[in-house]
C-alpha positions in Angstrom: 0.0 0.0 0.0 2.9 2.3 0.8 4.2 1.9 -2.8 0.8 3.0 -4.2 0.7 6.1 -2.0 4.3 7.0 -2.9 3.6 6.5 -6.6 0.6 8.7 -6.4 2.5 11.5 -4.6 5.4 11.2 -7.1 3.0 11.4 -10.0 1.3 14.4 -8.5 4.6 16.2 -8.1 5.7 15.4 -11.6 2.4 16.6 -13.0 2.7 19.9 -11.1 6.3 20.3 -12.4 5.2 19.7 -16.0 2.4 22.3 -15.7 4.8 24.9 -14.2 7.3 24.5 -17.1 4.5 24.3 -19.6 5.1 20.8 -21.0 2.4 18.5 -22.2 1.5 15.8 -19.7 2.8 12.4 -21.0 -0.2 10.4 -19.7 -3.1 8.8 -21.5 -6.5 10.4 -21.2 -8.6 9.3 -18.2 -10.5 6.7 -20.3 -7.2 5.0 -21.0 -6.3 4.8 -17.4 -9.8 3.4 -16.6 -9.2 0.7 -19.2 -5.8 -0.3 -17.6 -7.5 -0.5 -14.2 -10.2 -2.7 -15.7 -7.5 -5.0 -17.2 -5.7 -5.2 -13.8 -9.0 -5.9 -11.9 -10.0 -8.6 -14.5 -6.7 -10.4 -14.1 -7.0 -10.2 -10.3 -10.5 -11.6 -10.4 -9.4 -14.6 -12.5 -6.5 -15.2 -10.0 -8.9 -15.1 -7.1 -11.3 -17.5 -8.9 -8.6 -20.0 -9.7 -7.1 -19.8 -6.1 -10.5 -20.7 -4.6 -11.1 -23.7 -6.9 
């Protein structure tokens, strides 16, 4: 969990820095991020199902 929080904080700091120096943010649009989260959750669901069986 600590890694997730530190990653989020690091990302926020880099995003702020990019805006201050007027660079485009090198991140996909929100819909792309939601898609990646869906892929991750789907994989975790399959792992959970196979571990129960």
